[in-house]
C-alpha positions as CSV (number, residue, x, y, z in Angstrom):
1,M,22.9,-62.7,30.5
2,K,22.5,-59.1,31.7
3,M,25.7,-58.1,29.9
4,K,24.3,-59.5,26.6
5,L,21.0,-57.6,27.1
6,I,22.9,-54.4,27.8
7,A,25.1,-54.9,24.8
8,G,22.0,-55.6,22.6
9,V,20.3,-52.4,23.8
10,A,23.5,-50.5,23.2
11,A,23.8,-51.8,19.7
12,S,20.1,-51.0,18.9
13,L,20.7,-47.5,20.1
14,A,23.8,-47.2,18.0
15,L,21.8,-48.3,14.9
16,L,19.1,-45.7,15.7
17,C,21.7,-43.0,16.0
18,A,23.2,-44.0,12.8
19,V,20.0,-43.4,10.8
20,P,20.3,-40.0,9.2
21,A,18.2,-37.3,10.8
22,Q,16.8,-36.4,7.4
23,A,15.2,-39.8,7.2
24,Q,13.1,-38.9,10.2
25,Q,12.2,-35.5,8.9
26,K,8.6,-35.4,7.9
27,T,8.4,-31.7,7.0
28,V,10.9,-28.9,6.3
29,R,9.6,-25.5,7.7
30,I,10.2,-22.3,5.7
31,G,9.3,-18.9,7.0
32,A,7.6,-16.5,4.5
33,I,7.0,-12.8,5.4
34,Y,4.5,-10.7,3.4
35,P,2.1,-7.8,4.0
36,L,-1.1,-9.9,4.7
37,S,-2.9,-6.9,6.3
38,G,-2.7,-3.2,5.9
39,A,-2.7,-1.1,2.7
40,L,-0.8,-3.9,0.7
41,A,-2.9,-6.8,2.0
42,S,-4.4,-7.4,-1.5
43,T,-1.0,-7.8,-3.0
44,G,0.1,-10.0,0.0
45,A,-2.9,-12.3,-0.5
46,E,-2.0,-12.9,-4.1
47,I,1.6,-13.6,-3.2
48,K,0.6,-16.0,-0.5
49,A,-1.5,-17.9,-3.1
50,A,1.6,-18.1,-5.4
51,V,3.8,-19.3,-2.6
52,E,1.2,-22.0,-1.8
53,L,1.3,-23.0,-5.4
54,A,5.1,-23.4,-5.3
55,V,4.6,-25.6,-2.2
56,D,2.1,-27.7,-4.1
57,I,4.5,-28.1,-7.1
58,V,7.2,-29.4,-4.7
59,N,5.1,-31.6,-2.4
60,N,2.9,-33.3,-5.1
61,P,3.9,-34.9,-8.4
62,H,3.4,-32.6,-11.4
63,P,5.1,-34.5,-14.3
64,E,3.4,-32.0,-16.7
65,L,5.8,-29.3,-15.5
66,E,8.7,-30.9,-17.3
67,G,12.1,-29.5,-16.4
68,I,11.1,-27.7,-13.2
69,P,13.2,-29.2,-10.4
70,L,11.2,-31.3,-7.9
71,A,8.0,-31.0,-9.9
72,A,7.9,-34.6,-11.0
73,S,8.6,-36.0,-7.5
74,S,6.6,-35.9,-4.3
75,G,8.4,-33.9,-1.7
76,L,12.2,-33.6,-1.4
77,P,13.8,-36.9,-2.6
78,A,17.1,-36.2,-0.9
79,L,15.3,-35.9,2.5
80,G,13.2,-39.1,2.2
81,G,10.3,-37.3,0.5
82,A,10.0,-34.7,3.3
83,K,7.3,-32.1,2.5
84,I,7.8,-28.3,2.5
85,E,5.7,-26.4,5.0
86,V,5.5,-22.6,4.8
87,V,4.8,-20.7,8.0
88,F,3.6,-17.2,7.1
89,G,4.4,-14.0,8.9
90,D,2.5,-10.7,8.4
91,S,4.7,-7.7,8.1
92,Q,1.7,-5.3,7.8
93,G,3.9,-3.5,5.3
94,K,6.1,-2.2,8.2
95,P,9.8,-2.8,8.5
96,E,9.8,-3.1,12.3
97,V,7.0,-5.7,12.2
98,G,8.9,-7.6,9.5
99,L,11.9,-7.7,11.7
100,A,9.9,-9.0,14.6
101,D,8.3,-11.6,12.4
102,A,11.7,-12.8,11.2
103,Q,12.7,-13.2,14.9
104,R,9.6,-15.1,15.7
105,L,9.8,-17.5,12.7
106,I,13.5,-18.3,13.5
107,D,13.2,-18.6,17.3
108,Q,9.7,-20.0,17.8
109,E,8.7,-21.6,14.6
110,K,12.2,-23.1,14.0
111,V,12.2,-22.5,10.3
112,V,15.3,-23.5,8.4
113,A,15.2,-20.6,5.9
114,L,13.2,-17.4,5.2
115,T,11.7,-15.9,2.1
116,G,9.8,-12.6,1.4
117,A,9.0,-9.8,2.1
118,Y,7.9,-7.9,-1.1
119,Q,8.7,-4.4,0.1
120,S,12.4,-3.6,0.0
121,A,12.3,-1.7,3.3
122,V,10.8,-4.7,5.1
123,T,13.2,-7.2,3.3
124,K,16.1,-5.1,4.6
125,T,15.2,-5.4,8.3
126,A,14.0,-9.1,8.1
127,S,17.1,-10.2,6.2
128,R,19.3,-8.5,8.7
129,I,18.0,-10.8,11.5
130,A,18.5,-13.8,9.2
131,E,22.1,-12.7,8.6
132,Q,22.8,-12.3,12.3
133,R,21.3,-15.8,13.1
134,G,22.9,-17.6,10.1
135,I,19.7,-18.5,8.4
136,P,19.4,-18.5,4.5
137,Y,17.1,-15.8,3.2
138,V,15.9,-16.1,-0.4
139,N,14.1,-13.0,-1.7
140,G,12.0,-13.3,-4.8
141,E,10.6,-9.9,-5.4
142,S,12.3,-6.9,-3.7
143,S,14.1,-4.8,-6.2
144,S,16.3,-2.3,-4.2
145,P,19.9,-2.7,-5.5
146,D,21.2,-2.0,-1.9
147,L,19.9,-5.3,-0.7
148,T,22.8,-7.2,-2.4
149,E,25.4,-4.5,-1.6
150,R,25.6,-5.1,2.1
151,G,28.2,-7.8,2.1
152,Y,25.8,-10.5,3.4
153,K,26.6,-14.1,2.9
154,W,23.1,-15.6,3.8
155,F,21.0,-13.4,1.4
156,F,20.1,-14.4,-2.1
157,R,17.8,-12.6,-4.6
158,T,16.3,-14.4,-7.6
159,S,14.7,-11.4,-9.2
160,P,16.5,-8.7,-11.1
161,N,17.0,-5.4,-9.2
162,D,16.1,-1.8,-10.1
163,D,19.3,-1.1,-11.8
164,T,18.5,-3.9,-14.3
165,F,14.9,-2.7,-14.6
166,V,15.7,0.9,-15.1
167,E,18.3,0.1,-17.7
168,N,15.7,-2.0,-19.5
169,M,13.4,1.1,-19.5
170,M,16.1,3.2,-21.1
171,Q,16.7,0.6,-23.7
172,F,13.0,0.4,-24.5
173,L,12.7,4.2,-24.8
174,D,15.6,4.2,-27.2
175,G,13.4,2.2,-29.6
176,I,10.6,4.8,-29.6
177,K,11.1,7.1,-32.5
178,A,7.6,8.6,-32.9
179,V,7.8,10.9,-29.9
180,P,10.4,12.6,-27.8
181,T,11.7,10.7,-24.8
182,A,14.6,12.9,-23.8
183,K,13.1,14.6,-20.7
184,I,12.3,12.3,-17.7
185,A,10.5,13.0,-14.4
186,V,10.5,10.5,-11.5
187,V,7.6,10.3,-9.1
188,Y,8.3,8.0,-6.2
189,E,7.3,7.2,-2.6
190,N,10.0,8.1,-0.1
191,T,11.0,4.6,0.9
192,D,13.8,2.2,-0.1
193,F,11.9,1.1,-3.1
194,G,11.2,4.6,-4.4
195,V,14.5,6.2,-3.5
196,N,16.5,3.4,-5.2
197,T,14.3,3.7,-8.3
198,Y,15.2,7.4,-8.4
199,K,18.9,6.7,-7.9
200,A,18.8,4.2,-10.8
201,V,17.0,6.6,-13.1
202,E,19.5,9.3,-12.3
203,K,22.3,6.9,-13.0
204,F,21.1,5.5,-16.3
205,A,19.5,8.8,-17.6
206,K,23.1,10.2,-17.8
207,Q,24.3,7.0,-19.5
208,Y,21.6,7.0,-22.1
209,K,21.8,10.8,-22.6
210,R,18.5,11.8,-21.1
211,E,17.7,14.8,-19.0
212,L,16.2,14.4,-15.5
213,V,13.9,17.4,-15.2
214,A,11.9,16.5,-12.0
215,N,12.5,14.6,-8.8
216,I,9.2,14.2,-7.1
217,A,9.2,12.3,-3.8
218,Y,6.0,11.8,-1.8
219,S,4.9,10.2,1.5
220,A,3.2,6.9,0.9
221,G,-0.5,6.9,1.9
222,S,-1.0,10.6,1.3
223,A,-4.5,12.0,1.6
224,S,-3.8,14.1,-1.5
225,V,-1.3,14.1,-4.3
226,T,-2.5,17.3,-6.0
227,A,0.8,19.1,-5.3
228,E,2.8,16.2,-6.8
229,V,0.7,16.2,-10.0
230,Q,1.1,19.9,-10.3
231,K,4.8,19.6,-9.9
232,L,4.9,16.9,-12.6
233,A,2.9,19.0,-15.0
234,A,5.1,22.0,-14.4
235,A,8.2,19.9,-15.3
236,K,6.9,19.3,-18.9
237,A,8.6,15.9,-19.0
238,D,8.4,13.6,-22.0
239,V,8.4,10.5,-19.8
240,A,7.1,10.1,-16.2
241,I,8.5,7.1,-14.3
242,F,6.4,6.1,-11.3
243,A,7.4,4.0,-8.3
244,S,4.2,3.7,-6.3
245,Y,2.2,0.9,-4.6
246,T,-1.4,0.2,-5.3
247,S,-3.4,2.9,-3.4
248,D,-1.0,5.7,-4.3
249,A,-1.0,4.6,-7.9
250,M,-4.8,4.7,-8.1
251,L,-4.9,8.1,-6.4
252,F,-2.4,9.5,-8.9
253,V,-4.5,8.3,-11.8
254,R,-7.6,9.9,-10.4
255,T,-5.9,13.2,-9.5
256,M,-4.3,13.4,-13.0
257,R,-7.6,12.9,-14.7
258,E,-9.3,15.5,-12.5
259,S,-6.4,17.9,-13.2
260,K,-6.8,17.2,-17.0
261,Y,-3.2,16.3,-17.2
262,A,-1.3,13.2,-18.2
263,P,2.4,12.8,-19.1
264,P,3.0,11.9,-22.8
265,V,4.5,8.6,-21.6
266,L,3.8,7.1,-18.2
267,L,6.2,4.3,-17.4
268,A,5.8,2.5,-14.1
269,N,8.3,0.6,-12.1
270,D,6.0,-2.3,-11.5
271,A,4.5,-2.5,-8.0
272,G,1.0,-1.0,-7.7
273,F,0.5,-0.6,-11.4
274,I,0.4,-4.3,-12.1
275,D,-1.7,-5.2,-9.1
276,S,-5.0,-6.8,-10.2
277,R,-6.9,-4.2,-8.2
278,F,-5.3,-1.4,-10.1
279,V,-6.1,-2.9,-13.4
280,Q,-9.7,-3.6,-12.3
281,K,-10.4,-0.2,-10.8
282,V,-8.6,2.3,-13.1
283,G,-7.5,0.1,-16.0
284,P,-10.1,1.6,-18.4
285,Q,-8.7,5.1,-17.6
286,V,-5.1,4.3,-18.2
287,Q,-5.0,2.5,-21.5
288,G,-1.5,2.7,-22.9
289,V,0.3,3.0,-19.6
290,L,3.6,1.1,-19.6
291,T,5.3,-0.8,-16.9
292,R,8.4,-2.9,-16.4
293,D,7.8,-6.4,-15.2
294,V,9.2,-9.9,-15.1
295,W,6.1,-11.7,-16.1
296,G,3.7,-11.3,-19.1
297,N,0.6,-13.5,-19.5
298,D,1.0,-13.3,-23.2
299,V,4.6,-14.6,-22.9
300,A,3.4,-17.3,-20.6
301,A,0.7,-18.3,-23.0
302,A,3.3,-18.8,-25.7
303,K,5.5,-21.1,-23.6
304,A,4.0,-24.4,-22.6
305,G,5.6,-24.7,-19.2
306,L,4.7,-21.2,-18.1
307,K,1.2,-21.5,-19.4
308,K,0.6,-24.7,-17.3
309,I,1.9,-22.9,-14.2
310,N,-0.3,-19.9,-14.9
311,D,-3.3,-22.2,-15.4
312,M,-2.7,-23.8,-12.1
313,Y,-2.6,-20.4,-10.3
314,K,-5.8,-19.3,-12.2
315,A,-7.6,-22.5,-11.1
316,K,-6.6,-21.7,-7.5
317,T,-7.4,-18.0,-7.4
318,G,-9.4,-17.1,-10.5
319,K,-6.7,-14.7,-11.5
320,D,-3.6,-14.8,-13.8
321,L,-0.1,-14.6,-12.3
322,N,1.6,-11.2,-12.4
323,G,5.1,-10.0,-11.8
324,N,4.6,-9.6,-8.0
325,N,3.5,-13.1,-7.2
326,A,5.2,-15.0,-10.0
327,R,8.6,-13.8,-8.7
328,S,7.7,-14.9,-5.1
329,M,6.7,-18.4,-6.4
330,Q,10.1,-18.7,-8.2
331,G,12.0,-17.7,-5.1
332,V,10.3,-20.6,-3.1
333,L,11.0,-23.1,-5.9
334,V,14.7,-22.1,-5.9
335,L,14.9,-22.4,-2.1
336,A,13.2,-25.8,-2.1
337,D,15.6,-27.0,-4.8
338,A,18.6,-25.8,-2.8
339,I,17.4,-27.6,0.3
340,N,17.0,-30.8,-1.7
341,R,20.4,-30.5,-3.2
342,A,21.9,-29.8,0.2
343,G,20.3,-33.1,1.4
344,S,20.1,-31.5,4.8
345,T,18.2,-28.9,6.8
346,D,21.5,-27.5,8.2
347,P,21.6,-23.8,7.4
348,E,25.2,-23.8,6.2
349,A,24.5,-26.7,3.9
350,I,21.5,-24.9,2.4
351,R,23.6,-21.7,2.0
352,K,26.3,-23.5,0.1
353,A,23.7,-25.2,-2.1
354,L,22.1,-21.8,-2.9
355,A,25.5,-20.4,-3.8
356,A,26.0,-23.3,-6.2
357,T,22.6,-22.9,-7.9
358,D,22.8,-23.0,-11.7
359,L,19.4,-23.4,-13.3
360,G,18.8,-23.0,-17.0
361,E,15.9,-21.4,-18.9
362,A,13.9,-24.6,-19.0
363,Q,14.3,-25.1,-15.2
364,V,12.6,-21.9,-14.1
365,A,9.0,-20.8,-14.0
366,M,9.8,-17.3,-15.3
367,P,10.8,-15.9,-18.7
368,W,14.4,-15.7,-17.7
369,A,17.7,-17.3,-18.8
370,G,17.7,-19.1,-15.5
371,V,19.0,-18.6,-11.9
372,Q,22.7,-18.3,-11.0
373,F,23.9,-16.2,-8.1
374,D,27.0,-14.0,-8.1
375,A,29.2,-13.4,-5.1
376,K,26.8,-10.8,-3.7
377,G,23.8,-13.2,-3.9
378,Q,22.2,-11.5,-7.0
379,N,20.8,-13.7,-9.8
380,T,22.7,-12.8,-12.9
381,K,20.3,-14.6,-15.3
382,G,17.1,-12.6,-14.6
383,S,15.8,-9.9,-16.9
384,G,12.9,-7.5,-17.3
385,L,10.0,-7.0,-19.7
386,I,8.1,-3.9,-20.7
387,L,4.4,-4.3,-20.8
388,E,1.6,-2.0,-22.1
389,L,-2.0,-2.0,-20.7
390,K,-4.4,-2.8,-23.5
391,G,-8.0,-3.6,-22.6
392,S,-8.1,-5.5,-19.3
393,S,-4.6,-6.9,-19.5
394,Y,-0.9,-6.0,-20.0
395,Q,0.8,-7.1,-23.2
396,T,4.5,-7.5,-23.8
397,V,6.1,-4.9,-26.1
398,W,9.8,-5.4,-25.2
399,P,12.2,-7.2,-25.7
400,E,11.7,-8.2,-29.3
401,K,11.9,-12.0,-28.6
402,Y,8.9,-11.8,-26.3
403,R,6.9,-9.1,-28.0
404,T,3.3,-10.0,-28.8
405,T,2.2,-6.5,-29.7
406,R,3.8,-3.2,-30.8
407,P,3.9,-0.2,-28.4
408,C,1.4,2.2,-29.7
409,P,2.6,5.7,-30.6
410,R,-1.1,6.7,-31.0
411,C,-3.0,4.2,-28.9
412,R,-6.4,5.6,-28.8
413,S,-8.8,2.7,-29.1
414,P,-12.4,3.4,-30.1
415,G,-14.4,5.0,-27.4
416,S,-11.5,5.1,-24.9
417,K,-9.9,8.1,-23.2
418,P,-6.5,7.0,-22.3
419,L,-4.7,8.8,-19.5
420,S,-1.3,7.8,-20.8
421,C,-0.2,6.6,-24.1
422,V,2.9,7.3,-26.1
423,A,1.9,10.7,-27.6
424,G,-1.6,10.1,-26.3
425,R,-2.1,13.6,-24.8
426,G,-1.9,15.4,-28.1
427,G,-0.2,18.5,-26.8
428,P,2.1,20.0,-24.2
429,P,0.7,20.2,-20.6
430,Q,-0.2,23.6,-19.1
431,E,2.0,24.6,-16.2
432,P,-0.2,25.0,-13.1
433,S,-0.3,28.5,-11.5
434,M,0.2,29.4,-7.9
435,F,-3.5,30.2,-7.7
436,E,-4.4,26.7,-9.0
437,A,-2.2,25.2,-6.3
438,L,-3.7,27.5,-3.7
439,S,-7.2,26.7,-4.7
440,A,-6.5,23.0,-4.5
441,G,-5.0,23.4,-1.1
442,L,-8.0,25.4,0.1
443,F,-10.5,22.7,-0.9
444,N,-8.3,20.0,0.5
445,G,-8.2,22.0,3.7
446,L,-12.0,22.2,3.9
447,I,-12.1,18.4,3.7
448,Y,-9.6,18.1,6.5
449,A,-11.6,20.6,8.5
450,A,-14.8,18.6,7.9
451,V,-13.1,15.5,9.4
452,A,-11.6,17.5,12.3
453,V,-14.6,19.4,13.6
454,G,-16.4,16.2,14.8
455,L,-13.3,15.2,16.7
456,A,-13.0,18.7,18.1
457,L,-16.6,18.7,19.3
458,I,-16.3,15.4,21.2
459,W,-12.9,16.4,22.7
460,G,-14.1,19.9,23.7
461,I,-17.3,18.8,25.5
462,T,-16.5,15.3,26.9
463,D,-12.8,15.8,27.3
464,V,-12.2,12.4,25.6
465,I,-9.8,11.9,22.7
466,N,-11.5,9.6,20.2
467,F,-8.6,7.7,18.7
468,A,-11.2,5.6,16.7
469,H,-12.3,8.8,14.9
470,G,-10.5,7.7,11.7
471,E,-12.2,4.3,11.9
472,F,-15.6,6.1,12.2
473,L,-14.7,7.9,9.0
474,M,-13.9,4.5,7.4
475,L,-17.3,3.1,8.5
476,G,-19.0,6.1,6.9
477,M,-17.2,5.5,3.7
478,Y,-18.1,1.8,3.6
479,A,-21.8,2.7,4.4
480,A,-21.9,5.1,1.5
481,Y,-20.2,2.7,-0.8
482,W,-22.6,-0.2,-0.1
483,L,-25.6,2.1,-0.4
484,Y,-24.4,3.1,-3.8
485,T,-23.5,-0.5,-4.8
486,L,-26.6,-2.2,-3.5
487,G,-29.2,0.5,-3.5
488,H,-27.8,2.8,-6.3
489,I,-28.0,5.8,-4.0
490,D,-25.4,8.4,-4.8
491,P,-23.1,9.4,-1.9
492,T,-24.3,13.0,-2.2
493,M,-27.8,11.8,-1.6
494,S,-27.0,9.1,1.0
495,A,-24.7,11.3,3.1
496,P,-27.5,12.4,5.5
497,L,-28.5,8.7,6.0
498,V,-24.9,7.8,6.6
499,A,-24.7,10.6,9.2
500,I,-27.7,9.1,11.0
501,V,-26.0,5.6,11.0
502,L,-22.8,7.0,12.4
503,A,-24.7,9.0,15.0
504,F,-26.1,5.7,16.3
505,V,-22.5,4.3,16.3
506,G,-21.4,7.3,18.3
507,F,-24.2,6.8,20.8
508,L,-23.4,3.1,21.3
509,T,-19.7,4.0,21.8
510,Y,-20.5,6.4,24.5
511,A,-23.2,4.3,26.2
512,L,-21.3,1.0,26.2
513,I,-17.7,2.1,26.6
514,I,-17.0,5.8,27.4
515,R,-19.7,6.3,30.0
516,R,-18.5,3.2,32.0
517,L,-14.8,4.3,31.9
518,Q,-15.1,8.0,32.5
519,K,-15.0,7.6,36.3
520,G,-11.8,5.7,36.1
521,P,-8.3,6.9,35.1
522,P,-8.2,9.1,32.0
523,M,-5.7,6.7,30.3
524,A,-8.4,3.9,30.4
525,V,-10.7,5.9,28.2
526,I,-7.8,6.8,25.8
527,L,-6.7,3.2,25.5
528,A,-10.4,2.1,25.0
529,T,-10.9,4.4,22.0
530,F,-7.5,3.3,20.6
531,G,-8.5,-0.4,21.0
532,L,-11.9,0.3,19.5
533,G,-10.1,1.7,16.4
534,L,-8.0,-1.4,16.1
535,V,-11.1,-3.7,16.5
536,L,-13.1,-1.8,13.9
537,R,-10.2,-1.9,11.4
538,Q,-9.6,-5.6,11.8
539,L,-13.3,-6.3,11.5
540,A,-13.3,-4.3,8.3
541,F,-10.5,-6.4,7.0
542,I,-12.4,-9.6,7.8
543,A,-15.8,-8.4,6.5
544,F,-14.7,-6.5,3.4
545,S,-11.2,-8.0,2.6
546,P,-8.2,-5.6,2.1
547,D,-9.5,-4.8,-1.4
548,Y,-9.7,-1.2,-2.7
549,R,-13.1,-0.1,-3.6
550,S,-14.2,2.9,-5.5
551,L,-17.3,4.4,-7.1
552,P,-17.2,4.7,-10.9
553,D,-19.3,7.8,-11.6
554,T,-21.2,9.8,-9.1
555,L,-23.3,13.0,-9.6
556,V,-20.2,15.1,-8.9
557,S,-17.6,13.2,-11.0
558,G,-15.3,15.1,-13.4
559,S,-13.7,18.5,-13.0
560,V,-14.7,22.1,-13.0
561,T,-12.8,25.1,-14.4
562,V,-13.2,28.5,-12.9
563,A,-11.1,31.5,-14.1
564,G,-8.8,29.1,-15.9
565,I,-8.2,27.0,-12.7
566,S,-9.1,23.3,-13.1
567,L,-10.1,21.4,-10.0
568,G,-11.8,18.1,-9.3
569,R,-15.5,18.6,-9.0
570,P,-15.8,16.0,-6.1
571,Q,-13.3,18.0,-4.0
572,V,-15.0,21.3,-4.7
573,V,-18.5,19.9,-3.8
574,T,-17.2,18.1,-0.7
575,G,-15.3,21.2,0.4
576,L,-18.4,23.4,0.0
577,I,-20.7,21.0,1.8
578,A,-18.1,20.8,4.5
579,L,-18.2,24.5,4.8
580,V,-22.0,24.5,5.1
581,V,-21.8,21.7,7.8
582,V,-19.2,23.6,9.8
583,V,-21.2,26.8,9.7
584,A,-24.3,24.9,10.8
585,L,-22.4,23.4,13.7
586,F,-21.2,26.9,14.7
587,V,-24.7,28.2,14.8
588,L,-25.9,25.2,16.7
589,V,-23.2,25.5,19.3
590,Y,-22.9,29.2,19.7
591,R,-26.4,30.5,18.8
592,T,-28.9,28.1,20.3
593,R,-30.0,27.3,23.8
594,W,-28.9,23.7,23.4
595,G,-25.4,24.9,22.4
596,H,-25.2,27.0,25.5
597,A,-25.9,23.9,27.5
598,L,-23.0,22.2,25.7
599,Q,-20.7,25.0,26.6
600,A,-21.9,24.9,30.2
601,V,-21.1,21.2,30.5
602,A,-17.7,21.8,28.9
603,E,-16.9,24.6,31.4
604,D,-18.0,22.8,34.6
605,R,-20.1,19.6,34.7
606,Q,-21.0,19.9,38.3
607,V,-22.3,23.5,38.0
608,A,-24.2,22.5,34.8
609,A,-25.8,19.6,36.7
610,L,-26.9,22.0,39.5
611,V,-28.9,24.2,37.0
612,G,-30.7,21.2,35.6
613,I,-28.4,20.2,32.7
614,S,-27.7,16.5,32.5
615,P,-24.0,16.1,31.6
616,D,-24.6,12.4,30.7
617,R,-27.3,13.3,28.2
618,V,-25.3,16.1,26.7
619,N,-22.2,13.8,26.4
620,A,-24.3,11.2,24.6
621,Q,-25.7,13.9,22.2
622,V,-22.2,15.3,21.5
623,W,-20.9,11.8,20.6
624,M,-23.8,11.4,18.3
625,L,-23.3,14.8,16.7
626,G,-19.5,14.4,16.3
627,S,-19.8,10.9,14.9
628,A,-22.6,12.1,12.5
629,A,-20.2,14.9,11.2
630,V,-17.4,12.5,10.5
631,G,-19.9,10.0,8.9
632,L,-21.1,12.8,6.6
633,A,-17.5,13.6,5.6
634,G,-16.8,9.9,5.0
635,A,-19.8,9.6,2.6
636,L,-18.6,12.5,0.6
637,L,-15.0,11.3,0.5
638,T,-16.2,8.2,-1.5
639,T,-16.8,10.5,-4.5
640,F,-13.0,10.8,-5.0
641,F,-11.1,8.6,-2.6
642,Y,-10.7,4.9,-2.4
643,V,-12.4,2.8,0.3
644,F,-10.3,0.3,2.2
645,P,-10.0,-0.8,5.9
646,S,-7.1,1.4,6.8
647,V,-8.3,4.5,5.1
648,G,-9.1,6.1,8.4
649,T,-5.4,6.4,9.2
650,V,-4.9,8.6,6.2
651,F,-7.2,11.3,7.4
652,G,-7.3,10.6,11.2
653,L,-3.8,11.8,11.9
654,L,-4.4,15.1,10.0
655,A,-7.7,15.6,11.9
656,F,-5.9,15.1,15.2
657,V,-3.2,17.6,14.2
658,A,-5.9,20.1,13.2
659,V,-7.7,19.8,16.5
660,C,-4.5,20.2,18.5
661,M,-3.2,23.1,16.4
662,G,-6.5,24.9,16.4
663,G,-7.0,24.6,20.1
664,F,-8.0,21.6,22.1
665,G,-11.7,21.3,21.7
666,S,-12.2,24.5,19.7
667,L,-14.5,24.2,16.7
668,P,-13.3,27.5,15.0
669,G,-9.7,26.4,15.7
670,A,-10.2,23.0,14.1
671,F,-11.8,24.5,11.1
672,I,-9.1,27.1,10.5
673,A,-6.3,24.7,11.3
674,G,-7.7,22.2,8.8
675,I,-7.7,24.9,6.1
676,L,-4.2,25.9,7.0
677,I,-3.0,22.3,6.7
678,G,-4.4,22.1,3.2
679,I,-2.9,25.4,2.1
680,I,0.5,24.7,3.7
681,E,0.6,21.3,2.0
682,A,-0.2,22.9,-1.4
683,M,2.2,25.8,-1.1
684,T,5.1,23.6,0.1
685,G,4.5,21.3,-2.8
686,Y,4.4,24.2,-5.3
687,F,7.3,26.3,-4.0
688,V,9.6,23.7,-2.3
689,A,9.0,20.0,-2.9
690,P,6.0,17.7,-2.5
691,A,8.1,15.3,-0.3
692,L,8.2,18.1,2.4
693,K,4.5,18.9,2.5
694,T,3.8,16.7,5.5
695,V,7.0,17.8,7.2
696,S,6.0,21.4,6.8
697,V,2.6,20.7,8.4
698,F,4.3,19.2,11.5
699,I,6.8,22.0,11.7
700,L,3.9,24.5,11.7
701,F,2.2,22.3,14.3
702,I,5.2,22.3,16.6
703,L,5.7,26.1,16.2
704,V,2.1,26.8,17.0
705,L,2.2,24.7,20.2
706,W,5.6,26.2,21.1
707,Y,4.2,29.7,21.2
708,R,0.6,28.8,22.1
709,P,0.5,25.5,24.0
710,R,-3.3,25.6,24.1
711,G,-3.5,26.0,20.3
712,L,-4.5,28.9,18.1
713,F,-7.9,29.5,19.8
714,G,-7.5,27.6,23.1
715,R,-10.4,25.7,24.6
716,W,-13.9,27.0,23.7
């Protein structure tokens, strides 16, 4: 009897073991890495919504999407109807974070495949981990050609690369006969994306018999791109090709308008120029700008399947699809199809299914011939479009079969003032002089000095490095922005009020954090201010979203010309006010009785206390005054710079360098060092290369500290 029971149990176990694992699979986990915070968070949020739409198409029946694999079914039929689950990772736009995210998704989340990560530099690090671990990686949006030249067997890219896109640009320019297109300049951020764009332009410019007259690299997230614009103007190019993400693209537009310069043809390599924030914020100023893309809403409207998918996305987000997020969606759809065809979650089976992918035009949610990978993992059926910004949307002008409008050789619509249009400038640009570059550097330096003096004041008196100084600047900018938006108070008028608000923030910081920690180890205070900066930045992301905000027209908008030198009026006004504020601080610190009390506390707190000066009260007042100064600077910055949660990092680092170089805690030193930084940046950009302007600042910084470890003026 016992033997029969044991045999029955054994047989049952055998039957259970014989059931395919896939039949027990409820969900199939895919890892997706995108910049969900940081400067590109707005783009990342749009991509995330598109990926979620792809998951919806796979997991739920959508018979209206005829031809799209898995759309008509519910889940993955070959895996018993298993659902796709996407686990998101946040790269923050940083390659090292993307790498760590890939490791986490593979090791902890147990994903069977990865997708992402938008930026080529992040995709490079994340996919390297996938290759090492033997995990399929499907990239839908990164365009660097190098990604498929590494000999990887687990990496697949559905989107065309920059070689294809740049050749598309050259083919398009060949069709323009109304204006010259022979001389090309390239403006690009110094990352994988930008560098590879430049390499592709250099390659195809020769092939299409065009002259490359300028190679202008810059550091992403620069506080100023005046030097870059001056270099571009000096090149006198017929066509300027840009490879820039959103914040930099918007800053270039604003700087060009303030400099009264625009290239005859501005042709973007996608990225920030098609971001919905870019179109919303500066679209009216850049009518006629051209960009390569892989998605056109006008093309989608003309094709039933694409229109339905775009309508689904718009119902979900209130926005149309664009090239950034549509490509990501397609990548996930291809990956899901491969998993289903593999009939397994085994990585090797998925890899083989991906390699065997052969989708036709009717089977993809993009205006492509389909998806088919070569031996390197590159889709050979993808292609690009050329779009032109008209009104509030981009319209397709190339290739002919998708064209819904003609590229305009004279695209000046009634009442518009286009920045870029084919022949839209009407005349050759004026080459900027050395004095124009020097003047721009001087006023930029005054702005840096305005941000730095508040930090120097706090550091000099209280001996505390406020690593949240940049975030205080950000709070001041948001305060000015909302006062303008809600109360219609111009930043030049609200700046004193913002200064008062930030003074209160400074007082709270000292009273609740600094005062309590000053008796402990010095590192505790440093880490506390660093942590405070992180908290304030994340709270700004939560409260205000990662969106870029700007003020349309303020009392100081426009440009001013003095002795033939054209400068942005906001920079001039901000610089002059900064000068007045700094002078006032000097008088307050060095010519008043209260200032003498400050200096006494800075020299020796115990002695100061013995003569009746309260170091605690002085420290609180200093934190209030230093925070008020940076709040005032932040309010004025809104007249020409964009407001977003991480804006503080743009100016905070330069302020720190100015304080260290000028002399730790020295107000005159911070002031002079800030001006020097602005001038060095401008002169390096004018005489050498804009890409080296930040490098030159840090070289000067190191040299100063090498010969004068206490800075130019030492401690005051």
